[in-house]
C-alpha positions as CSV (number, residue, x, y, z in Angstrom):
1,X,-18.3,15.2,-18.1
2,X,-18.0,11.5,-17.5
3,X,-14.5,11.3,-19.1
4,X,-12.4,8.8,-17.1
5,X,-9.1,10.2,-15.9
6,X,-6.0,8.1,-16.1
7,X,-4.7,9.1,-12.6
8,X,-2.2,6.7,-11.0
9,X,-2.7,5.2,-7.6
10,X,0.0,6.4,-5.2
11,X,0.8,4.7,-1.9
12,X,2.3,6.9,0.9
13,X,4.0,5.6,4.0
14,X,5.1,8.0,6.7
15,X,4.5,10.9,4.3
16,X,6.7,9.5,1.5
17,X,5.7,8.0,-1.8
18,X,6.6,4.3,-1.7
19,X,4.8,3.0,-4.8
20,X,2.9,4.2,-7.9
21,X,0.6,1.9,-9.7
22,X,-2.5,1.8,-12.0
23,X,-5.7,2.7,-10.2
24,X,-7.2,-0.7,-11.2
25,X,-4.6,-2.3,-8.8
26,X,-5.5,-0.2,-5.8
27,X,-7.2,-2.9,-3.7
28,X,-4.6,-5.5,-4.4
29,X,-1.7,-3.2,-3.6
30,X,-3.3,-2.0,-0.4
31,X,-4.1,-5.5,0.8
32,X,-0.6,-6.6,0.1
33,X,0.9,-3.7,2.0
34,X,-1.5,-4.3,4.9
35,X,-0.5,-8.0,5.1
36,X,3.2,-7.0,4.9
37,X,2.8,-4.5,7.7
38,X,1.0,-7.0,9.9
39,X,3.7,-9.6,9.2
40,X,6.5,-7.2,9.9
41,X,4.8,-6.0,13.1
42,X,4.1,-9.5,14.4
43,X,7.7,-10.6,13.5
44,X,9.2,-7.6,15.3
45,X,7.1,-8.1,18.4
46,X,8.0,-11.9,18.5
47,X,11.8,-11.2,18.2
48,X,11.7,-8.4,20.9
49,X,10.4,-10.8,23.6
């Protein structure tokens, strides 16, 4: 008990694996993906008008 598991972080998008990374990078990877999604969404909305 108390043995750390070396389990990779896995990022899914629309049910598909898009990225695997070390667990220590979880927060950084998620924040980067959120920023990219927001930018893409805002850019798409701007160009559709």
